VOBA-1610 file (N, C-alpha, C; in pm, whole numbers, padded with zeros to 5 digits, always signed):
BEGIN
Met+11792+10938+10966Met+11667+10980+10900Met+11550+10903+10960Ser+11442+10973+10991Ser+11325+10910+11051Ser+11252+10822+10950Val+11186+10720+11001Val+11100+10637+10917Val+10992+10724+10854Ile+10971+10707+10724Ile+10866+10779+10655Ile+10736+10701+10672Ile+10636+10766+10729Ile+10506+10702+10752Ile+10405+10759+10652Ile+10355+10671+10567Ile+10257+10710+10466Ile+10120+10661+10512Ala+10032+10754+10540Ala+09893+10721+10576Ala+09815+10703+10446Glu+09777+10580+10419Glu+09716+10544+10291Glu+09564+10562+10298Ala+09518+10677+10248Ala+09373+10699+10239Ala+09315+10619+10123Gly+09396+10603+10017Gly+09353+10522+09904Gly+09223+10571+09844Val+09125+10481+09839Val+08992+10516+09790Val+08889+10514+09903Asn+08938+10527+10026Asn+08846+10522+10140Asn+08764+10650+10156His+08775+10741+10062His+08685+10856+10055His+08558+10822+09979Asn+08556+10703+09914Asn+08438+10657+09838Asn+08394+10756+09731Gly+08491+10829+09675Gly+08460+10924+09570Gly+08409+11059+09616Asp+08412+11082+09746Asp+08362+11207+09806Asp+08481+11299+09835Phe+08488+11411+09766Phe+08601+11503+09782Phe+08611+11555+09926Asp+08500+11589+09985Asp+08502+11641+10122Asp+08555+11537+10219Leu+08518+11411+10197Leu+08568+11305+10283Leu+08718+11285+10261Ala+08763+11302+10138Ala+08907+11294+10111Ala+08982+11400+10191Cys+08927+11518+10198Cys+08990+11625+10277Cys+08990+11592+10426Arg+08882+11532+10472Arg+08876+11491+10614Arg+08981+11384+10644Leu+09003+11295+10548Leu+09107+11193+10566Leu+09244+11258+10574Ala+09266+11361+10494Ala+09392+11435+10503Ala+09408+11498+10642Asp+09299+11552+10695Asp+09302+11608+10831Asp+09344+11503+10933Ile+09285+11383+10920Ile+09313+11275+11014Ile+09459+11234+11007Ala+09512+11222+10885Ala+09653+11186+10869Ala+09744+11290+10932Lys+09711+11416+10913Lys+09789+11524+10973Lys+09785+11517+11125Gln+09666+11498+11180Gln+09650+11493+11325Gln+09721+11372+11386Ala+09731+11264+11309Ala+09797+11143+11359Ala+09948+11156+11357Gly+10000+11255+11284Gly+10144+11273+11277Gly+10212+11201+11162Ala+10133+11157+11063Ala+10193+11089+10947Ala+10276+11187+10865Asp+10371+11133+10791Asp+10456+11217+10706Asp+10390+11251+10574Tyr+10306+11160+10524Tyr+10235+11180+10397Tyr+10094+11124+10410Val+10003+11183+10335Val+09873+11120+10312Val+09870+11082+10164Lys+09828+10960+10136Lys+09834+10911+09998Lys+09697+10866+09951Phe+09668+10902+09827Phe+09543+10862+09763Phe+09574+10775+09642Gln+09473+10745+09562Gln+09491+10665+09441Gln+09426+10738+09324Thr+09502+10752+09217Thr+09453+10820+09098Thr+09441+10718+08986Gly+09325+10712+08926Gly+09306+10618+08816Gly+09180+10651+08738Ile+09185+10626+08610Ile+09067+10639+08525Ile+09014+10498+08506Pro+08904+10463+08573Pro+08863+10323+08582Pro+08865+10249+08449Glu+08815+10314+08344Glu+08807+10247+08214Glu+08944+10219+08154Lys+09047+10289+08202Lys+09182+10267+08152Lys+09262+10171+08240Val+09202+10132+08352Val+09269+10044+08446Val+09210+09903+08443Ile+09078+09894+08425Ile+09006+09768+08445Ile+08917+09739+08325Ser+08923+09617+08277Ser+08833+09580+08167Ser+08694+09550+08223Cys+08598+09551+08133Cys+08460+09524+08177Cys+08442+09378+08216Phe+08540+09294+08188Phe+08529+09151+08221Phe+08593+09115+08354Ala+08664+09210+08419Ala+08737+09180+08542Ala+08641+09166+08659Glu+08656+09057+08733Glu+08576+09036+08853Glu+08643+09103+08973Gln+08565+09127+09076Gln+08622+09172+09202Gln+08706+09058+09263Ala+08808+09097+09339Ala+08879+08998+09419Ala+08785+08944+09526Asp+08817+08827+09578Asp+08731+08766+09680Asp+08712+08859+09800Tyr+08821+08924+09844Tyr+08807+09013+09959Tyr+08719+09132+09926Gln+08724+09178+09798Gln+08639+09289+09757Gln+08492+09248+09758Lys+08463+09128+09710Lys+08324+09079+09712Lys+08274+09069+09856Thr+08362+09019+09943Thr+08324+09006+10085Thr+08298+09142+10147Asn+08389+09237+10122Asn+08381+09368+10188Asn+08272+09458+10128Thr+08246+09443+09997Thr+08143+09526+09936Thr+08006+09460+09942Gly+08004+09328+09957Gly+07878+09256+09963Gly+07805+09252+09830Thr+07879+09269+09719Thr+07815+09267+09588Thr+07892+09175+09494Glu+07825+09136+09385Glu+07888+09056+09280Glu+07910+09140+09155Glu+07898+09272+09167Glu+07916+09358+09050Glu+08059+09347+08998Ser+08081+09392+08878Ser+08215+09385+08819Ser+08310+09476+08895Gln+08438+09446+08882Gln+08539+09531+08945Gln+08531+09672+08889Leu+08505+09685+08761Leu+08495+09817+08698Leu+08381+09898+08758Asp+08265+09837+08772Asp+08150+09909+08829Asp+08178+09948+08974Met+08244+09859+09047Met+08276+09889+09186Met+08371+10008+09196Val+08475+10007+09113Val+08577+10113+09121Val+08521+10247+09073Arg+08433+10245+08974Arg+08374+10371+08926Arg+08308+10449+09038Lys+08253+10379+09136Lys+08179+10444+09244Lys+08271+10511+09347Ile+08396+10468+09352Ile+08479+10510+09466Ile+08599+10594+09426Met+08619+10621+09297Met+08733+10701+09254Met+08697+10849+09246Leu+08791+10931+09283Leu+08777+11074+09257Leu+08798+11100+09108Arg+08739+11207+09058Arg+08762+11245+08919Arg+08901+11305+08906Lys+08960+11294+08789Lys+09098+11336+08770Lys+09117+11485+08797Glu+09014+11566+08771Glu+09027+11710+08795Glu+09018+11747+08943Gln+08988+11650+09030Gln+08978+11679+09172Gln+09111+11667+09245Phe+09212+11611+09180Phe+09337+11587+09252Phe+09418+11715+09275Ala+09415+11807+09182Ala+09487+11933+09204Ala+09430+12008+09325Pro+09297+12026+09335Pro+09246+12092+09456Pro+09269+12010+09584Leu+09272+11877+09572Leu+09301+11795+09690Leu+09445+11817+09734Lys+09536+11822+09638Lys+09676+11853+09670Lys+09687+11990+09735Ser+09613+12088+09684Ser+09616+12223+09742Ser+09564+12221+09885Tyr+09460+12141+09909Tyr+09408+12133+10046Tyr+09513+12073+10140Cys+09580+11967+10096Cys+09683+11906+10179Cys+09794+12007+10208Asp+09833+12084+10108Asp+09934+12188+10129Asp+09888+12288+10234Ser+09761+12321+10230Ser+09709+12424+10320Ser+09709+12381+10466Ile+09699+12251+10490Ile+09698+12202+10629Ile+09835+12149+10671Gly+09929+12147+10577Gly+10066+12113+10613Gly+10098+11965+10614Ile+10034+11887+10528Ile+10074+11747+10516Ile+10105+11718+10369Pro+10223+11665+10339Pro+10259+11635+10201Pro+10162+11535+10137Phe+10134+11557+10012Phe+10037+11479+09935Phe+10109+11377+09847Met+10053+11258+09838Met+10095+11159+09741Met+09971+11095+09681Ser+09985+11042+09560Ser+09878+10961+09502Ser+09938+10859+09407Thr+09894+10738+09420Thr+09941+10630+09334Thr+09866+10632+09202Pro+09937+10644+09090Pro+09870+10638+08960Pro+09853+10493+08914Phe+09742+10464+08848Phe+09714+10327+08805Phe+09709+10312+08653Asp+09736+10418+08579Asp+09737+10410+08434Asp+09828+10520+08381Leu+09855+10517+08251Leu+09952+10609+08193Leu+09907+10754+08204Glu+09780+10781+08180Glu+09732+10919+08192Glu+09743+10968+08335Ser+09715+10879+08430Ser+09722+10919+08571Ser+09865+10948+08614Ile+09964+10881+08554Ile+10103+10914+08582Ile+10129+11060+08546Glu+10079+11102+08431Glu+10098+11240+08388Glu+10025+11337+08480Ile+09907+11296+08526Ile+09828+11382+08615Ile+09903+11408+08745Val+09949+11300+08810Val+10012+11319+08941Val+10151+11381+08928Lys+10217+11360+08814Lys+10350+11417+08795Lys+10345+11569+08802Thr+10235+11627+08757Thr+10223+11773+08756Thr+10192+11832+08893Leu+10164+11747+08991Leu+10119+11795+09121Leu+10234+11826+09217Gly+10357+11794+09179Gly+10470+11831+09264Gly+10490+11738+09382Met+10478+11607+09359Met+10497+11510+09467Met+10645+11482+09488Asp+10677+11434+09608Asp+10815+11397+09640Asp+10852+11260+09583Tyr+10754+11172+09571Tyr+10777+11036+09526Tyr+10669+10994+09427Met+10706+10902+09339Met+10608+10832+09256Met+10590+10693+09318Lys+10467+10657+09347Lys+10439+10529+09411Lys+10388+10429+09306Ile+10456+10315+09298Ile+10415+10206+09210Ile+10343+10101+09294Pro+10216+10071+09262Pro+10146+09967+09338Pro+10189+09828+09293Ser+10162+09730+09378Ser+10207+09593+09351Ser+10159+09542+09215Gly+10038+09576+09178Gly+09981+09522+09055Gly+10045+09572+08929Glu+10128+09678+08937Glu+10190+09734+08817Glu+10338+09696+08802Val+10388+09613+08893Val+10529+09574+08887Val+10561+09500+08757Thr+10464+09431+08699Thr+10486+09356+08575Thr+10428+09427+08453Asn+10409+09560+08462Asn+10350+09639+08354Asn+10460+09723+08290Leu+10519+09671+08184Leu+10634+09737+08123Leu+10605+09878+08075Pro+10498+09904+07998Pro+10472+10043+07956Pro+10455+10138+08074Tyr+10390+10090+08178Tyr+10369+10171+08299Tyr+10503+10204+08364Leu+10589+10104+08381Leu+10719+10125+08445Leu+10803+10225+08367Arg+10800+10215+08235Arg+10875+10310+08153Arg+10824+10452+08171Ala+10692+10466+08182Ala+10633+10599+08203Ala+10670+10655+08339Val+10673+10569+08442Val+10714+10613+08575Val+10859+10659+08572Ala+10945+10582+08507Ala+11085+10622+08498Ala+11100+10756+08427Lys+11023+10776+08322Lys+11029+10900+08245Lys+10987+11020+08330Ala+10897+10996+08427Ala+10852+11106+08513Ala+10966+11162+08597Gly+11067+11079+08627Gly+11189+11129+08689Gly+11187+11151+08838Leu+11081+11106+08906Leu+11073+11124+09051Leu+11131+11003+09123Pro+11182+11021+09247Pro+11217+10905+09328Pro+11096+10811+09339Val+11123+10682+09347Val+11018+10581+09337Val+11007+10501+09465Ile+10883+10478+09508Ile+10853+10379+09612Ile+10768+10272+09545Met+10815+10147+09548Met+10745+10040+09477Met+10706+09927+09572Ser+10577+09900+09580Ser+10529+09785+09656Ser+10554+09658+09577Thr+10576+09547+09648Thr+10616+09423+09582Thr+10526+09305+09617Gly+10398+09333+09651Gly+10306+09224+09677Gly+10291+09133+09556Met+10278+09004+09579Met+10257+08902+09476Met+10382+08875+09393Cys+10494+08940+09424Cys+10611+08934+09337Cys+10712+08828+09381Arg+10778+08772+09280Arg+10899+08694+09301Arg+11019+08787+09279Leu+11137+08743+09329Leu+11255+08827+09317Leu+11288+08859+09171Gly+11269+08762+09082Gly+11299+08785+08941Gly+11213+08895+08881Glu+11087+08901+08921Glu+10997+09005+08869Glu+11039+09143+08920Ile+11080+09147+09046Ile+11127+09274+09102Ile+11254+09318+09032Asp+11343+09224+09006Asp+11468+09255+08937Asp+11441+09312+08798Glu+11347+09254+08727Glu+11313+09304+08593Glu+11256+09446+08601Ala+11169+09470+08698Ala+11111+09604+08714Ala+11218+09706+08748Leu+11309+09669+08837Leu+11418+09761+08873Leu+11505+09792+08751Asn+11529+09693+08669Asn+11610+09717+08550Asn+11543+09818+08457Val+11410+09809+08445Val+11337+09905+08362Val+11351+10046+08420Leu+11334+10058+08551Leu+11342+10190+08614Leu+11482+10249+08603Val+11583+10166+08630Val+11721+10215+08625Val+11760+10251+08482Thr+11723+10166+08388Thr+11750+10196+08247Thr+11681+10326+08205Gly+11564+10351+08264Gly+11489+10472+08232Gly+11539+10597+08303Gly+11641+10582+08388Gly+11703+10700+08449Gly+11683+10717+08599Ile+11618+10621+08666Ile+11600+10630+08811Ile+11708+10546+08878Pro+11805+10608+08947Pro+11911+10529+09012Pro+11856+10448+09129Leu+11922+10337+09161Leu+11879+10253+09273Leu+11871+10332+09403Ser+11958+10432+09417Ser+11959+10511+09540Ser+11831+10591+09559Gln+11752+10605+09452Gln+11625+10678+09461Gln+11504+10585+09454Ile+11527+10456+09478Ile+11418+10358+09475Ile+11407+10291+09611Thr+11286+10285+09663Thr+11257+10213+09787Thr+11161+10100+09755Leu+11196+09980+09797Leu+11109+09863+09777Leu+11032+09836+09905Leu+10901+09821+09894Leu+10817+09788+10008Leu+10776+09642+10000His+10816+09565+10101His+10759+09431+10113His+10609+09445+10137Cys+10531+09355+10084Cys+10385+09372+10088Cys+10317+09239+10060Asn+10200+09222+10115Asn+10110+09112+10079Asn+09977+09173+10040Thr+09921+09131+09928Thr+09804+09201+09874Thr+09670+09141+09914Glu+09669+09052+10013Glu+09540+09007+10065Glu+09494+09106+10171Tyr+09364+09139+10170Tyr+09308+09241+10261Tyr+09197+09179+10346Pro+09216+09160+10476Pro+09341+09177+10550Pro+09435+09059+10527Thr+09564+09082+10548Thr+09664+08978+10532Thr+09667+08889+10656Pro+09655+08755+10640Pro+09674+08667+10755Pro+09816+08682+10809Tyr+09830+08681+10939Tyr+09963+08700+10998Tyr+10062+08596+10947Ile+10015+08475+10926Ile+10105+08368+10884Ile+10161+08392+10744Asp+10097+08480+10666Asp+10141+08508+10530Asp+10224+08636+10517Val+10249+08704+10628Val+10321+08832+10621Val+10464+08813+10571Asn+10533+08712+10624Asn+10670+08681+10577Asn+10760+08803+10586Leu+10763+08865+10702Leu+10830+08994+10717Leu+10980+08986+10691Arg+11039+08871+10713Arg+11183+08857+10687Arg+11218+08879+10540Ala+11118+08866+10452Ala+11144+08890+10310Ala+11185+09034+10285Met+11149+09125+10373Met+11193+09264+10359Met+11345+09273+10364Ile+11405+09196+10452Ile+11551+09193+10461Ile+11610+09132+10335Thr+11543+09030+10280Thr+11589+08969+10156Thr+11593+09071+10043Leu+11492+09158+10036Leu+11491+09262+09933Leu+11612+09353+09945Lys+11644+09392+10067Lys+11758+09482+10088Lys+11888+09414+10047Glu+11902+09287+10085Glu+12025+09215+10053Glu+12036+09186+09904Ala+11922+09158+09839Ala+11924+09121+09698Ala+11948+09239+09607Phe+11892+09356+09642Phe+11892+09467+09547Phe+11967+09591+09596Gly+11997+09599+09724Gly+12073+09712+09776Gly+11996+09842+09782Thr+11864+09835+09775Thr+11782+09955+09784Thr+11743+09982+09930Arg+11685+10097+09952Arg+11613+10118+10078Arg+11492+10027+10077Val+11448+09985+10195Val+11332+09896+10203Val+11235+09946+10307Gly+11112+09902+10293Gly+11007+09933+10388Gly+10899+09829+10380Tyr+10782+09864+10431Tyr+10675+09765+10442Tyr+10541+09834+10424Ser+10461+09778+10334Ser+10322+09823+10315Ser+10232+09718+10377Asp+10156+09758+10478Asp+10088+09660+10563Asp+09938+09654+10538His+09887+09530+10534His+09743+09509+10523His+09691+09415+10631Thr+09770+09393+10737Thr+09722+09312+10849Thr+09629+09395+10936Pro+09548+09327+11020Pro+09472+09403+11120Pro+09569+09461+11223Gly+09536+09575+11278Gly+09614+09628+11388Gly+09743+09694+11346Ile+09829+09720+11445Ile+09949+09801+11423Ile+10078+09727+11456Glu+10069+09603+11505Glu+10189+09537+11555Glu+10292+09510+11446Ile+10247+09470+11327Ile+10342+09428+11225Ile+10418+09548+11166Pro+10354+09662+11140Pro+10435+09777+11097Pro+10540+09817+11201Val+10505+09810+11328Val+10602+09844+11433Val+10717+09743+11431Ala+10685+09614+11414Ala+10789+09511+11404Ala+10878+09537+11283Ala+10819+09580+11173Ala+10897+09608+11052Ala+10998+09720+11078Val+10957+09821+11151Val+11049+09930+11186Val+11165+09876+11269Ala+11133+09788+11365Ala+11239+09730+11447Ala+11336+09648+11364Met+11289+09597+11249Met+11374+09517+11161Met+11447+09601+11057Gly+11421+09729+11053Gly+11495+09815+10962Gly+11416+09882+10853Ala+11283+09874+10856Ala+11202+09943+10754Ala+11227+10092+10760Glu+11244+10152+10643Glu+11264+10297+10635Glu+11138+10370+10588Val+11041+10295+10538Val+10913+10350+10496Val+10803+10254+10544Ile+10697+10309+10600Ile+10579+10230+10639Ile+10458+10291+10572Glu+10377+10205+10510Glu+10252+10249+10448Glu+10138+10168+10509Lys+10030+10236+10546Lys+09919+10167+10612Lys+09788+10236+10578His+09687+10156+10538His+09555+10209+10509His+09486+10258+10636Phe+09407+10364+10621Phe+09324+10411+10732Phe+09193+10461+10676Thr+09094+10473+10762Thr+08962+10518+10722Thr+08901+10599+10834Ile+08801+10677+10800Ile+08729+10750+10904Ile+08630+10661+10976Asp+08587+10552+10909Asp+08485+10464+10966Asp+08494+10328+10897Lys+08529+10225+10972Lys+08546+10091+10914Lys+08415+10031+10862Ser+08303+10086+10902Ser+08174+10030+10860Ser+08124+10090+10729Leu+08197+10185+10672Leu+08155+10243+10545Leu+08160+10139+10434Pro+08074+10153+10332Pro+08081+10061+10219Pro+08209+10084+10139Gly+08260+09978+10078Gly+08381+09990+10000Gly+08475+09876+10029Pro+08574+09852+09941Pro+08656+09732+09951Pro+08764+09734+10058Asp+08808+09853+10102Asp+08927+09859+10186Asp+08903+09902+10330His+08782+09945+10363His+08758+10000+10497His+08784+09898+10608Leu+08742+09774+10586Leu+08754+09673+10692Leu+08899+09641+10725Ala+08987+09657+10629Ala+09129+09627+10650Ala+09209+09753+10682Ser+09141+09859+10720Ser+09207+09987+10747Ser+09204+10021+10895Leu+09293+10109+10936Leu+09295+10155+11075Leu+09191+10265+11096Ser+09139+10271+11216Ser+09057+10384+11257Ser+09148+10504+11281Pro+09094+10625+11290Pro+09180+10740+11321Pro+09261+10722+11448Glu+09198+10665+11551Glu+09269+10643+11678Glu+09381+10542+11661Glu+09357+10437+11584Glu+09460+10336+11561Glu+09575+10392+11481Leu+09544+10476+11383Leu+09650+10538+11303Leu+09741+10623+11392Lys+09680+10701+11479Lys+09761+10784+11570Lys+09847+10697+11660Arg+09789+10588+11709Arg+09866+10499+11796Arg+09980+10432+11720Met+09957+10397+11593Met+10064+10337+11514Met+10179+10434+11495Val+10147+10559+11461Val+10252+10659+11442Val+10332+10677+11572Glu+10263+10688+11683Glu+10331+10704+11812Glu+10419+10583+11842Ser+10368+10463+11816Ser+10444+10341+11844Ser+10568+10332+11757Ile+10557+10372+11632Ile+10673+10371+11543Ile+10777+10471+11590Arg+10734+10589+11629Arg+10830+10690+11678Arg+10898+10643+11806His+10822+10577+11895His+10883+10523+12017His+10984+10415+11983Thr+10950+10331+11886Thr+11040+10223+11845Thr+11168+10280+11785Glu+11154+10384+11703Glu+11272+10450+11646Glu+11366+10499+11756Met+11309+10566+11857Met+11392+10615+11966Met+11458+10501+12041Ala+11381+10393+12061Ala+11433+10281+12139Ala+11544+10205+12065Leu+11543+10209+11932Leu+11648+10140+11857Leu+11785+10200+11886Gly+11791+10331+11900Gly+11910+10398+11948Gly+12037+10365+11872Ser+12143+10337+11948Ser+12278+10317+11894Ser+12320+10171+11910Pro+12402+10120+11817Pro+12454+09984+11835Pro+12559+09975+11946Glu+12607+10088+11995Glu+12706+10087+12102Glu+12639+10050+12234Lys+12705+09962+12313Lys+12651+09921+12443Lys+12722+10000+12552Phe+12645+10080+12626Phe+12700+10161+12734Phe+12587+10198+12829Pro+12620+10237+12953Pro+12515+10281+13045Pro+12451+10410+12994Ser+12321+10412+12983Ser+12254+10531+12933Ser+12252+10639+13040Pro+12237+10764+13000Pro+12231+10872+13100Pro+12123+10850+13205Ser+12009+10794+13164Ser+11899+10779+13260Ser+11925+10671+13364Glu+12011+10573+13331Glu+12031+10462+13425Glu+12158+10476+13509Arg+12243+10572+13473Arg+12371+10582+13546Arg+12351+10606+13694Lys+12248+10683+13727Lys+12223+10713+13869Lys+12184+10588+13947Asn+12142+10483+13877Asn+12099+10361+13946Asn+12213+10261+13965Met+12328+10290+13906Met+12439+10194+13914Met+12481+10166+14058Pro+12504+10267+14143Pro+12542+10235+14281Pro+12429+10170+14361Ile+12305+10197+14320Ile+12191+10140+14392Ile+12173+09992+14360Ala+12190+09956+14232Ala+12162+09819+14189Ala+12283+09726+14200Arg+12404+09783+14195Arg+12523+09701+14203Arg+12567+09683+14349Lys+12668+09602+14370Lys+12710+09567+14505Lys+12857+09596+14529Ser+12893+09599+14656Ser+13031+09620+14700Ser+13071+09508+14795Ile+13201+09494+14815Ile+13250+09397+14914Ile+13234+09457+15052Val+13166+09383+15143Val+13142+09430+15280Val+13179+09320+15378Ala+13187+09359+15504Ala+13216+09261+15609Ala+13093+09176+15635Ala+13112+09044+15642Ala+13002+08953+15675Ala+12986+08939+15826Val+13094+08955+15897Val+13098+08943+16044Val+13193+09051+16095Pro+13202+09074+16227Pro+13301+09170+16277Pro+13443+09126+16237Ile+13521+09219+16187Ile+13660+09192+16145Ile+13750+09286+16223Ala+13851+09231+16286Ala+13945+09313+16362Ala+14061+09356+16274Lys+14117+09470+16308Lys+14235+09520+16236Lys+14344+09413+16238Gly+14402+09385+16123Gly+14509+09286+16112Gly+14460+09149+16073Asp+14328+09122+16086Asp+14276+08992+16040Asp+14292+08979+15889Phe+14307+08855+15845Phe+14307+08831+15701Phe+14163+08833+15648Phe+14147+08894+15533Phe+14016+08885+15466Phe+14001+08745+15407Thr+13885+08682+15431Thr+13859+08547+15383Thr+13720+08540+15321Ala+13694+08427+15256Ala+13560+08406+15199Ala+13456+08393+15308Glu+13502+08363+15431Glu+13407+08346+15540Glu+13370+08480+15607Asn+13463+08575+15609Asn+13430+08700+15679Asn+13393+08815+15585Leu+13387+08785+15455Leu+13345+08885+15358Leu+13219+08840+15285Thr+13143+08936+15234Thr+13028+08908+15148Thr+13009+09029+15055Val+12905+09023+14972Val+12877+09137+14883Val+12734+09183+14904Lys+12718+09314+14914Lys+12584+09372+14934Lys+12578+09510+14869Arg+12457+09554+14844Arg+12434+09691+14799Arg+12464+09789+14911Pro+12500+09914+14875Pro+12512+09976+14743Pro+12645+09943+14677Gly+12658+09987+14553Gly+12776+09953+14475Gly+12877+10063+14462Asp+12892+10144+14565Asp+12987+10256+14557Asp+13116+10227+14630Gly+13140+10100+14665Gly+13266+10061+14730Gly+13350+09978+14635Ile+13426+09883+14694Ile+13511+09796+14612Ile+13423+09697+14538Ser+13446+09685+14407Ser+13364+09597+14324Ser+13388+09451+14358Pro+13283+09370+14363Pro+13300+09225+14382Pro+13385+09160+14274Met+13405+09227+14160Met+13492+09172+14058Met+13638+09171+14104Leu+13669+09242+14215Leu+13805+09242+14272Leu+13816+09149+14392Trp+13718+09061+14406Trp+13710+08966+14519Trp+13843+08893+14540Asp+13896+08834+14433Asp+14017+08753+14446Asp+14137+08837+14490Glu+14137+08965+14458Glu+14248+09052+14498Glu+14239+09094+14644Val+14117+09093+14696Val+14097+09134+14836Val+14123+09017+14931Ile+14079+08896+14890Ile+14099+08779+14975Ile+14249+08762+15004Gly+14283+08746+15133Gly+14423+08726+15174Gly+14492+08851+15222Leu+14432+08967+15196Leu+14489+09090+15249Leu+14452+09104+15396Arg+14529+09186+15467Arg+14499+09213+15608Arg+14409+09335+15620Ala+14317+09329+15716Ala+14227+09442+15739Ala+14306+09561+15791Pro+14293+09677+15729Pro+14368+09794+15776Pro+14305+09858+15899Lys+14185+09812+15937Lys+14117+09867+16054Lys+14007+09769+16094Asp+13936+09802+16200Asp+13821+09721+16240Asp+13703+09748+16146Phe+13625+09641+16120Phe+13504+09656+16038Phe+13388+09590+16110Met+13277+09657+16112Met+13154+09597+16165Met+13077+09531+16051Pro+12984+09437+16079Pro+12907+09373+15972Pro+12838+09475+15883Asp+12838+09450+15754Asp+12778+09533+15650Asp+12860+09656+15613Gln+12970+09680+15689Gln+13053+09796+15656Gln+13135+09765+15529Gln+13141+09863+15438Gln+13218+09842+15317Gln+13366+09828+15349Ile+13426+09731+15280Ile+13568+09705+15301Ile+13653+09810+15230Thr+13760+09851+15299Thr+13865+09931+15235Thr+13996+09854+15258Ile+14092+09880+15171Ile+14216+09805+15184Ile+14334+09894+15217Lys+14307+10022+15238Lys+14412+10114+15278Lys+14371+10189+15403
//
């Protein structure tokens, strides 16, 4: 099964429906498997006392409350059905992460393949129960989490009717952008070993190298933010890929998938023709007369490799030459 690549548009449409559709176009053109947005009713997600995260203050350049900031960049709940229809029309599957109980119900009606749990809701018991009740396969990001918290969340989901086989855990760091030193990509393997689920990686680092590395390590799902323009106002644009970078990431992941290939070690079809060219055969080092003994002094090894293999050196030494050999001529023993 191919790695599932989720192009995370998130709120990088800044509340503009037309821009959301353009982001869907970009994800489709890049070759992503899904385009994902975020569904939330700001007043049901954020209190009026919540401050912006430091990265949000830096990226937005304001000290306004988190609630006021989010109000400006969310689509209205009635816009998600037409956005889903637009994605269907261009042939890219739609996803949206719900951030509150009402939004879970909204996205459940849209016919998504997966329910996505963001990192911030892993410790939200009512939310987890509602996700389990929705009955869809789950992809859950695990930024900021300890193993015990993930275990508790999984227990809620499984108790609610979602089997482990339908849950994918994404290793994640919730700093935007994530410093490379804090990625801790090996923790993705720890998740797989600890819980036995499918695993993947939700990336917030600059560039595309770390998602590609995650695929090489066994990620089955990759999620990455992208934007139409990194200079747009908003909290996530600076930590997102440009359209060109998104396309390059998808291509790099697909190349990596092909290169991972099989655990079996054997000459590949493309290199077999080079075997006689690159390998060597036993040849005469000097003129050898018929009846002479083959010795380490009158034999050597040289390309091409379509004669007697040098691995049979010890078996050839001491035999008599069946005919005359000129220098560089491949040795025969009959």
